[in-house]
C-alpha positions in Angstrom: 0.1 0.2 -0.2 1.1 3.7 -0.6 0.4 6.9 1.3 0.4 9.9 -0.3 1.0 13.0 1.6 0.1 16.3 0.1 0.3 20.0 1.3 -0.7 23.1 -0.1 0.6 26.0 1.5 -2.1 28.9 1.7 -0.7 32.7 2.6 -4.4 33.1 4.3 -5.7 32.1 8.3 -7.0 28.8 8.3 -10.1 28.2 6.3 -13.7 28.1 7.4 -14.6 24.7 8.6 -18.1 24.5 7.1 -16.3 26.3 3.6 -13.7 23.0 3.7 -16.6 20.5 4.4 -18.3 21.8 1.4 -15.4 22.2 -0.9 -14.1 18.8 0.1 -17.5 16.7 -0.2 -18.0 18.6 -3.8 -14.4 17.5 -4.5 -15.1 13.5 -3.5 -16.8 13.8 -7.4 -13.5 14.0 -8.6 -11.8 11.5 -6.4 -14.5 8.7 -6.4 -13.3 6.6 -9.2 -9.6 7.1 -9.3 -8.1 4.0 -10.1 -6.5 2.3 -7.1 -7.4 5.1 -4.9 -9.0 3.2 -1.3 -9.5 6.5 0.8 -9.1 10.1 0.9 -8.5 12.4 4.1 -9.2 16.2 3.5 -7.2 18.2 5.4 -7.5 21.8 6.9 -4.8 23.7 9.3 -3.1 26.9 9.7 -0.3 26.1 7.3 -2.9 25.5 4.6 -4.5 22.4 3.1 -3.5 19.0 2.0 -4.7 15.5 2.1 -3.5 12.0 2.7 -4.3 9.5 0.1 -4.2 5.6 0.6 -3.6 4.0 -2.7 -3.4 0.2 -3.7 0.0 0.3 -5.5 2.5 2.9 -6.5 1.6 2.5 -10.1 -1.7 3.8 -9.4 -0.5 6.9 -7.1 2.1 7.9 -9.8 -0.8 7.7 -12.6 -2.9 10.2 -10.7 -0.1 12.1 -9.3 1.3 12.8 -13.3 3.4 15.4 -14.4 0.2 17.7 -14.7 -0.9 17.3 -11.5 1.0 20.1 -9.6 -0.1 22.5 -11.9 -3.7 21.6 -11.9 -3.6 21.7 -8.2 -2.3 25.3 -8.6 -4.8 26.3 -10.7 -7.5 25.4 -8.0 -5.7 26.6 -5.0 -3.1 29.3 -5.9 -0.3 27.7 -4.6 1.8 24.4 -5.6 1.5 21.4 -3.6 4.1 19.3 -2.2 3.7 15.6 -2.7 5.3 12.7 -0.6 4.8 9.3 -1.3 5.6 6.6 1.5 5.4 2.7 1.3 3.0 1.3 4.2 3.4 -1.9 5.2 1.9 -2.0 8.6 -1.3 -0.6 9.6 -2.6 -0.4 13.1 -6.5 0.0 13.2 -7.9 0.5 16.8 -11.5 0.7 15.2 -11.3 -2.9 13.8 -8.7 -3.9 16.7 -6.4 -5.1 14.0 -3.1 -4.9 12.5 -2.5 -5.5 9.0 1.2 -6.4 7.4 1.1 -5.8 3.3 -2.6 -5.5 3.5 -3.2 -9.2 5.6 -4.6 -9.4 9.1 -2.0 -10.3 11.6 -2.1 -11.5 15.0 -1.2 -8.4 16.9 1.4 -8.5 19.3 -0.7 -7.4 22.3 -3.2 -10.6 21.8 -0.2 -12.8 23.4 -0.4 -10.6 26.2 -4.1 -11.0 27.3 
C-alpha cells in the first residue's frame, strides 16, 4: 500500500470549517473513481490544506500524481503543492482492533499478553 501526503501552503488564516467541508464533499466527485485510491483524507490547518491518500499500488499513485497534477492543483488553490509518497507496510486499526501487514491481517502482539 502507498500513502501519499499532499500539502498545499496557503498565505491566509485557516479556512473556515464549513467552507472546507462543502468544498471537500464536492471534490469527492473527482476522486471517487480514481484507479487504486482506497481512501482520501481532506486536511485543513493554519499551515494550509492538503490530503492523505491511500493507494493500492505505487503505480496507481504515480498515475494520479502525473506530470500535470501539480499545475492542476496550483490552478485550483493558487499555490503549488508538495507531494511525498510513502510505502505503508503496517497498519494499526484501533477501530477494527487489528494489525495488517501488506494488507493481510496478522495476530496483534497485544493478543499474547491477554
